[in-house]
N, C-alpha and C positions, 0 to 999 in steps of 0.2 A: 797282850798279857806280858807282864814283866817277870824277870827272874828274881832270885833272892837279893841281887845287888841293885835292883831297880832299872835294869837294862831291858830293852825290848828289841825284837826283830820283826820284820814284816816282809811280805812278798806281794806282788800284784801280777795279775794277768789281764789281758784284754780279750774279750770275746765278742763275737758278732752273732746276733740273733736275726735271721733273715725275715723279711716280710712275706706274707702269704702270696701265692700267685695271683695275678690279675686275670679276670675273665670278662669278656665283652660279647654281648649278643648283638649282631648287626642286622639280622633278619630272622623273624619278622619284627617290625618296629612295634613299640608299645601301643596298644589300642587298635591294632590291625583287625580287620573283619574279613572272614572268608565264608564262602558257601559250603554246605555239606558236600563232601566228595571232591572238593577242589584240592589240587596239590598245593601244599603249604611248604614253602622253602624255609629251611632253618640254616643259619650260618653264624659262626662265632669264632672267637680266638681266645687263646690263653697263653700266658707267658709267666716266667719266673726269673728273678735276677740271677739265681744260681744255675737253674736247669735250662734256661732259654725257652724256646717255643714248645709249649705243651698242648697245642691245639688238637693234635691227634688223640689226646687223652680225655677230651671233653666227654661228659656223660650228660644227656639231656633227659629231663623229666617234665611231665605235665601233671598239674594238680588233679586232673580228671582221669587221665589214662596211665599214669605212672611212667615207667621208663619208655621213652619214645625214640631214642637214637643215640649215636655216639660219633665222635670226631668233629671236624670243623664244619662240615655241611652235609645235608641230606634233605629229603622232602618226604612228607607224609600226606596221604589223602584220606586216611581212615580214622581221624580223630573224632571222638564223640562230640555231639552237639552240646554247646554250652560255652561258658567263659572259662578259658584255661589260663592258669598262671604257669608260665614256662620258666624253668630254671636250668641253667647249664653250670656244671661243677667240674672241678679238676682237683 
């Protein structure tokens, strides 16, 4: 915008918008098969450029059983029979 004499002013700032955290599931691997009642190990990691290691903040869900665990590793032997989609979020 200019003033009545045709002069203008401006200012600028630099901002950084950080990327979302990264999450990786290391166990079980995609396509794994288990017998009913068998202990299934779950392991994963999460990190963020600003906050560092967020692995302890992981929350795990199964498409069939809902919430199934938290943190970087645990095991379950009581999942329902069927094909589960496992998601870890932070």
